[in-house]
LUMVEXGU-13916 format. One record per atom (N, C-alpha, C): residue in one letter; y negated, z negated, x negated. Coordinates in steps of 0.001 Angstrom, whole numbers, plus 524288, in hexadecimal, padded with zeros to 5 digits. Atoms other than C-alpha are relative to their C-alpha. Layout:
! residues N
AYZX ...
***
This chain:
! residues 204
M7FFED7FEC77FB1B M8A0C0A4009C1671 M7F9157FF99800F0 N805207FF397FF27 N891B8A44A3C19AA N7FE437FDF480570 N80287802E77FAAC N88939A3F79C2616 N801AC8023F80444 L7FEEB7FC5B7FC64 L88CEDA4ADCC2DFF L805747FFDE8021B Q7FABE8000A7FFE0 Q89AD4A4940C2C63 Q802097F8A6802B3 Q7FF32805577FEC2 Q89A07A3ABFC2EED Q7FD5D8005980614 Y7FFAC7FFE57FB33 Y89207A3D73C3B6E Y804BA8031080422 N7FCA07FD2E7FCB8 N89BF0A4675C41AC N805C07FD8D7FFEC K7FAC8803917FF31 K8A6F6A3CA5C3E73 K7FE837FB93803D0 E8017E805207FA9F E8A067A3251C465D E7FFF58022580561 L7FF977FE8D7FB68 L89DFEA3C25C502E L804748008280380 Q7FBD1800007FC69 Q8AB8AA3F2BC529F Q803237FBF9800FA E7FF60806DE7FD18 E8AFA6A305BC51CD E7FF747FF9180511 K80254801F77FA56 K8A5DCA2E63C5D30 K8023D802E18034D F7FD647FC747FBC0 F8AB23A39DDC6475 F8066A7FD698014C L7FA388018E7FDA4 L8B8E2A35D9C629A L8005D7F95180239 R7FFA0804B17FD02 R8B664A27DEC663F R7FE518000380694 T801ED7FE417FB1C T8AFE7A2D8EC7250 T803B08004A8038C L7FB1F7FBDA7FDDF L8BAE5A36A3C75A1 L804287FA3E80187 N7FB4B803388012D N8C4F8A2AEBC740F N7FDCB7FAA1805D7 N800928028D7FCF7 N8BC9BA2232C7D22 N7FFE880239806FA K7FE977FC2B7FBFD K8BC0EA2D2AC8856 K804757FFC680072 E7FA5F7FDC47FE95 E8CA7BA2F65C8714 E8015B7FAC980147 K7FDC9804937FEC1 K8CDAEA2013C89B5 K7FF77800D2806E0 N80237801737FB3B N8C5D2A20E1C9510 N8019F80589803CF N7FE397FB8B7FD8B N8CD4FA2C97C9A71 N7FC66803E380195 E803597FCF87FD8B E8C17BA353CC9A8F E800368052E7FBE8 Y7FF5D7FDA6803CB Y8C5DBA3E3CC8EA7 Y8061A801BD7FF66 T7FBD87FDE4801AE T8D2DAA44BBC8A61 T7FFA4802F87FA53 T8009B7FC818048D T8D43EA499EC7C77 T8051E8037A7FDD1 T7F9D57FD81802AD T8DE91A5453C763E T7FCCE7FFE77F956 E8024C8002280553 E8DD36A56B7C67BC E7FBC7802217FE8F N803D17FD2D7FFFB N8D1D3A602AC683C N7FBA58007380435 N803627FE487FC45 N8CC0EA5F20C7428 N7FECA7FB2C803F0 I7FFF2805687FBDA I8C608A5475C7E80 I7FFE3802CC80521 I7FF457FEAB7FAF8 I8C950A568EC8C22 I7FF187FB7680431 K800E8804077FBF8 K8C2B3A50CCC9766 K803927FD6F8028B K7FC4C800D87F9D7 K8CB75A4944CA1C0 K7FCA57FEFD804A9 T8021E7FF407FA52 T8C8E4A4C4BCAF44 T8034C7FD39803A7 K7FC27801BF7FDAA K8CE92A436FCB8F5 K80132802FA8043F K7FD067FC607FC4B K8D7FDA49AACC308 K7FFBB7FDBE80469 Y7FF13802A37F9FB Y8D6CBA47C0CD2ED Y8030980372802BA K7FC727FD027FDA9 K8DE63A4B76CDD20 K7FC0F7FFA080556 L8028C8016C7FA44 L8D9B6A4CDECEB1E L803A27FED880351 E7FD73803677FC17 E8DE10A44EACF6D0 E7FCBF800D78049C K802DC7FF8A7FAEE K8DA41A4609D04C0 K802277FA7680306 D7FF4E804647FCEF D8D90CA3B14D0E78 D7FEF4800DA805CF I801BB7FD2E7FC28 I8D949A3D04D1B69 I7FCF97FA39801FB I801B0804337FEFD I8CF16A3310D212B I7FDAB80112807C8 V80243801667FA68 V8CC0FA302CD314C V7FAFF7FD2180246 L804448021A7FF2F L8C01EA2CA3D36D4 L7FE6B7FFDA80481 D7FFDD7FF747FA7A D8BFB6A27D8D43B1 D7FAF07FD3980215 S804118017A7FE1C S8B3B3A23E3D4B30 S7FFCB7FA6880126 E7FF0C806557FE51 E8BA77A1787D51F0 E800CA7FC2C7FD16 D7FEFB802DF80540 D8BBCCA1054D43C4 D7FB2E7FD847FF80 R803BA801DB802A4 R8AEC8A0F94D4287 R7FDA27FA5C80139 D80248804267FE6F D8A66EA0345D4366 D7FC718001E80532 K803577FCCB7FB83 K8A2C6A0447D5286 K7FB867FD2480064 N803EB80329800A6 N898E69F9C0D4EEF N7FB32801DB7FE2F I803AF7FD4880479 I891EE9FF27D4506 I7FD53805BD8022D Y7FFDF7FA9F7FE98 Y894ADA0D68D4A5D Y800AD8013480403 P7FD9A800F37FBCA P89513A0C3ED58EE P801128062A80236 K7FE997FAE17FE1A K895F6A1B63D5A7F K802BB804937FB4B P7FF1D7FC68803CB P89D0DA262ED5469 P7FE40803C37FE05 N802827FA6A801E0 N8929DA2F71D504E N7FD377FE5F7FB11 N802E6800EE80593 N88EDBA279CD4590 N802DA7F9C57FD5C Y7FCF68044E801FD Y89787A1EDFD3D26 Y801517FF367FAD5 I7FE0E7FFEE8060D I89D1AA1A79D3012 I8068B7FCD27FF76 L7FA828023280298 L8AC6FA1800D2CC2 L8014F8006E7FB43 N7FE5A8023A80515 N8B06FA118AD219E N806647FF677FFA0 L7FA008006E801AF L8BD46A1372D1A8A L801747FB527FD43 L7FCB380610801CA L8C64DA07B3D159E L7FFBE802097FA11 E7FEB87FC0480574 E8C8B7A10B0D097C E7FBC3802007FCFB D8038E7FD88803CA D8BEB6A16B9CFEE7 D803ED805187FF2C L7FE2E7FB61800B8 L8C22DA2649CFF13 L7FCA7801807F9F2 K801177FF618055A K8C093A28AECF06D K7FF4D805C87FE54 N7FFA87F9F6803EC N8BB58A359ACE939 N80160804DA805EE V800337FCAD7FD2F V8B913A3D80CF5D4 V7FD9E8054E7FEE6 V802A87FC988020C V8B6F5A4A89CF3CA V7FFEF8049E80418 A7FEE47FBFF7FBC1 A8B945A519FD00DE A7FF8D7FDC6805D9 I7FE508031A7FB3B I8B9DDA4E53D0F8E I7FFBA8049F80465 R7FD647FD187FBC8 R8BFF2A55F7D1B3F R8000D7FF388058C L7FE6E802B47FBBC L8BED8A5460D28C9 L8054E8039B80275 L7FB5C7FD8E7FE3C L8CC8AA5754D2E9D L80061800C3805F2 K7FF9B800F17FC22 K8CB9FA52D1D3BFF K7FC5F7FDA8803A1 S80311802C97FD44 S8C115A4F92D4593 S800987FF3980621 E7FD30801737FB31 E8C30FA47A3D52E5 E7FA8B7FE9A8025E Y805CF802007FCBB Y8B67EA463AD5BF4 Y8024C7FF13805B1 L7FD7D801887FAAD L8BC87A3F75D6778 L7FC2D7FD1680382 L80318802E57FCC5 L8B713A3B97D73D1 L803607FD7380407 K7FC5F803067FF64 K8BEA2A317AD79D0 K7FF33800D380620 D7FF597FE9E7FA8A D8BB13A34F1D88EE D800648070D8018E S7FF7E7FA3F7FF7C S8BEE1A4368D86D3 S80409800EE80363 S7FB567FFB37FA7D S8C65FA494AD939C S80412802287FBEE F7FAE47FD0A8019A F8D467A4F10D9205 F801A48026F8041F N7FD127FC337FCD5 N8DAF9A57DED98A7 N8047F803517FD47 I7FA507FBA780127 I8E7DFA6137D9899 I800DD803BE8018F L7FEE77FB1080096 L8EBB4A6D1CD9723 L806B3802CC7FE5E T7FB287FF868004A T8F89BA7163D996B T800FA806C57FE6E I800047FA2380344 I8FD7FA7E50D8F52 I806E2800B38014D N7F9327FFFA80040 N90C56A8271D91CA N802537FB76801D1 D7FD188055B7FEF9 D9104EA76F2D98E4 D7FD787FBD57FD22 Q801E08039B80658 Q90A74A6F09D8C29 Q7FC217FDBD802D6 V8050F803057FF02 V9009AA6413D9166 V7FDB07FF277FAFD V803898010280495 V8F438A6421D87E5 V7FB507FD0F8018B P80438802FA7FF1F P8EAF4A5A35D884B P7FB2C8021D7FD29 L803407FC3C802F6 L8DE47A5FFCD85BC L7FB457F9DB7FFBF Q803AE804B17FF5A Q8D219A54A7D83AA Q7FA36804247FFCE V805107FD317FFB4 V8C36BA5A97D87C6 V7FB6E7FB2B7FB4C Y804528039E801F0 Y8B88DA554BD7EC7 Y7FA78802AE800F9 K805847FF8D7FE6B K8AA1BA5478D805F K7FF5E8040C7FADE N800D17FD908042D N8A3B1A5E9DD77AA N7FB297FD497FD7D I80405801EB804AA I89C91A5686D6D63 I800AF803157FB66 H7FF1F7FEC2805DA H89A22A5BA1D5F74 H7FC817FC7C7FCDB A802BF8047180470 A894C8A53A4D53AB A802DD802C47FAF7 Y7FF9E7FF698054B Y892E6A55A9D4519 Y800D97FAB87FD7F L7FEA8805EE8021A L89975A4B6AD3D3B L7FD5D7FF627F957 Y804118013480379 Y891DEA4668D3220 Y804907FD137FDCD L7FC838024A80340 L89C76A3FA3D26F8 L7FE4F7FE977FBE3 N8030A802FE803B7 N895D4A37EBD1C60 N7FD19803447FD4B G804B97FC138027B G88B63A4279D1998 G803518048C7FDF2 Y7FEFF7FB3780204 Y894BEA4CF3D15DD Y7FE2C80542802EB N801EC7FB777FCF4 N88F12A5A18D18C2 N80377804F680018 K7FB3D7FB85800CE K89A3FA635FD1C2D K7FE698052E802B9 I800F37FC5E7FC48 I89377A6ABDD25F8 I7F9A3801688002B K8051A7FED180081 K887B7A7302D2522 K7FD9E800F6805FF M800E57FF1F7FA2A M87F25A728CD3334 M7FB01804B97FF89 A803A17FBD67FD8F A8774AA7F50D3827 A7FC677FD8F800F3 N804928007B7FFBF N86C1BA7702D3A6B N7FD417FC4C7FBF7 R80337803C08050F R861DDA6C36D3585 R8037C7FBBC7FFF7 I7FFD1803937FFE3 I86AB2A6256D3713 I801D17FDC57F806 T800628007380664 T86BAAA5B0CD26E0 T805527FB5A7FFA2 I7FB9C8046E800A3 I87648A507ED2A52 I80502801E77FD03 P7FBB67FEE28007D P883A0A53B4D2387 P802917FF398055D I7FD6E800737FAB7 I88C1FA5703D2CCA I8065A8017C7FCA0 F7FB11800148010F F89B24A5659D299D F80468801CE803B0 S7FC447FC997FBEA S8A306A5CBCD3520 S7FCAF80039803CD S801217FEF67FA1E S8A02AA6019D4304 S803FB7FDAA80342 L7FB1F803127FD4E L8A799A576BD4CEE L7FE1D802FD806DA S7FEE48001B7F9FF S8AB1FA5C2AD5BED S802EB7FE588021D T7FBBA8048E7FD67 T8B2A5A5490D655C T8061F802077FFF3 G7FB8A7FD9E80097 G8C097A569AD63CA G802677FE647FB88 I7FCED80147805CE I8CB3EA555ED5867 I80041805F87FEFD H8021B7FBBB80362 H8C75DA6066D4ED7 H803947FF807FA9B N7FD258003980540 N8D25BA62A1D4389 N7FE00804877FC07 Y801917FC2E8033E Y8CC2CA69B7D36E1 Y803B0802187FE0F P7FCE77FC338036B P8D42FA7353D30CB P800D47FF527FABA V80009804238068D V8D94BA6DF9D22C5 V80114806537FE05 Q7FFE07FC83802B5 Q8D80DA76EFD1797 Q803EB7FD0D7FB2B N7FD8D80202802D9 N8E420A7413D104A N7FFE0803537F7CA S8026A7FE5280568 S8DF8EA7BD9D02A8 S7FDC67FB177FD4F D80332803C6805AB D8D3B6A75AACFA81 D7FD4B7FF3A8054F F802E9801447FC3E F8CC24A6C84D02B2 F7FA03801BE7FCF4 R806A97FDDB8001B R8BFAAA725ECFB26 R7FEFB804FA8011B I800537FB8A7FC1D I8C144A7F7ED03BB I8017D7FE66805EC D7FF65802167FBCA D8C2B6A7798D0F32 D7FAC37FFDF8018E P804CB800B97FD35 P8B75BA7A3BD1906 P7FE8F7FA0780195 Y801BC804BB7FF25 Y8B8B2A6D91D1DD3 Y800B67FAD07FD99 V7FEB9803C080528 V8BA2BA65C3D1230 V7F8917FE347FE8F H804678012280286 H8AC93A5DFAD0DAD H801077FDA17FBAB R800738014480501 R8AB79A5CFCCFF4E R7FB807FCA180038 L805E5805BF80187 L8A3A3A5113CFADF L8002F801517FA16 N803117FF328063E N89B41A539ECEE91 N7FC067FCF17FED5 P7FAB6802D88031A P89BE3A4964CE832 P802027FEAF80328 I7FB5E803337FD62 I8A775A4395CEB81 I7FEEA7FB0C802F9 E8016D804F97FF50 E8A7DEA36FBCF287 E803817FCCB7FC4E K7FCBB8057E802FB K8AD13A2BE1CE9D5 K8022D7FD3F80358 R7FDBF803327FEA7 R8ADCBA23DDCF3AA R7FF7F7FF898067C L8024B7FED97FC2F L8AE6BA258ED01C4 L803147FC2680460 N7FD2C803777FE2C N8B11FA1B7FD0AA0 N7FCB67FF43806C8 K803737FFB47FA45 K8A850A1E42D193F K80085804C28001E F800467FA587FE91 F8A668A2868D219C F7FBAD7FF4580375 D804407FF357FBFA D899B1A2A55D27B7 D7FE648040E805FE I7FD887FC617FB30 I89B64A3216D35B1 I7FA5E7FF1D80362 K802857FF967FD91 K8916EA3679D3E38 K8001080618803A7 L800857FD4A7FCE9 L890A7A3F26D4994 L7FB7F80342801BE L804897FF4B7FFCB L88532A48BFD49C2 L80025804A5804A9 D8003C7FCA57FCFA D8801CA5261D52D1 D7FDC7804E87FB3A N800BB7F9CC8034A N87A59A61D2D4ECD N7F97C7FDA87FD33 K803B4801F48011E K86D4CA58F8D4BFE K7FFD47FC9B7FA5F G7FEE1803EC80405 G873BEA4FF3D4285 G7FFEB7F95D800CE E7FECC805C07FE4F E872B6A43CCD4A53 E804FD7FD8F80481 L7FAF5802A27FE8B L87D05A3AF0D4FF6 L802448027A80670 V800407FEA07FAF2 V883B6A406ED5BF2 V8006C7FBE880463 E7FFB8804457FCB4 E881C7A3753D685D E804937FE9B80161 I7FBE0802787FDBF I88C78A2EF9D6BAC I7FEDD7FBBC80440 I8008D8043B7FB1A I88C45A28F8D7A7C I803DA7FBF37FF38 D7FC4D803DD80023 D898EBA2296D7A4F D80346800437FAE9 P7FE1C7FF9B80633 P89D77A203FD6B7C P8078F7FE2E80184 D7FADE801BD80081 D8A9FAA1AD4D70DD D8043D8044B80259 K7FE657F9357FFD0 K8AED1A28DDD756A K8018E802677FE9D I7FEE97FC1180506 I8AF32A2E7FD68C1 I801CD7FDFD7FD13 Q7FC8F8021C80506 Q8B663A2E71D5E3E Q801058040A7FD71 I7FE037FB708020F I8B591A36FBD5277 I803377FE257FBB8 I7FAF08015A801CA I8C116A3752D4959 I800B5805E67FA1C L7FF207FCCB80448 L8C0C4A3E50D3C26 L8033D8005C7FB7D T7FB107FF60803B8 T8CA74A4282D33D2 T7FFC6802B17FAF7 L802B27FDA68046F L8C635A4526D261E L80533801357FAE1 I7FAF880041806B7 I8CEF9A4A38D17C8 I7F9D37FEB17FC68 V8029A8011A80417 V8C779A4440D0D6D V802BE801E07FB0B Y7FCB77FCAB8042F Y8CAD3A4A8FCFFCC Y7FCB27FCC87FBD8 K8013680568803F6 K8C99CA40CDCF3BE K802AE802877FC00 L7FD5E800AA807AC L8CC83A4189CE39D L801937FB4480089 V7FE36804AE80223 V8D5C4A37E2CDFC6 V803677FF987FB1A 
***
């Protein structure tokens, strides 16, 4: 056996040792003549998360225009977030009654207050002004249900995709901003409640 043959034999043995080690670690699998790299298969799961401003620590965050809510459990491998429902409630709103075809329909009249939602720095909405703060959604008084896209979440206009994915999501930083990116002034915080219902898409 000449030197070249000996060298090739040693390379082959080294390659097989490396391959066996990787196969033990589930990085590769082998067939008779091929090497196939294994890829872990994931499936997509959805969680419903409700963020209620009444759950904030009012000693640290006295007003519902700037607060942080912490989750009891981490959400792992989050790939996208969607606003499913927003509730911007004013507890001193006036009520009235409307009768339609002998049916009594209660009406609640809200003050016209508008705000933009900052959520963890997710930049979903592009503002047509000089504001540089990332905006996730707009908010107006009342209860708003956002239409659900049942096919592919990747083409849902209300979904914000995270790139890179959030390996561990355990808190939500929430702010109410005006069109200049400044906090909305709240005079009486006890009369305002913000409830956000989110769909969180994660890989498991």
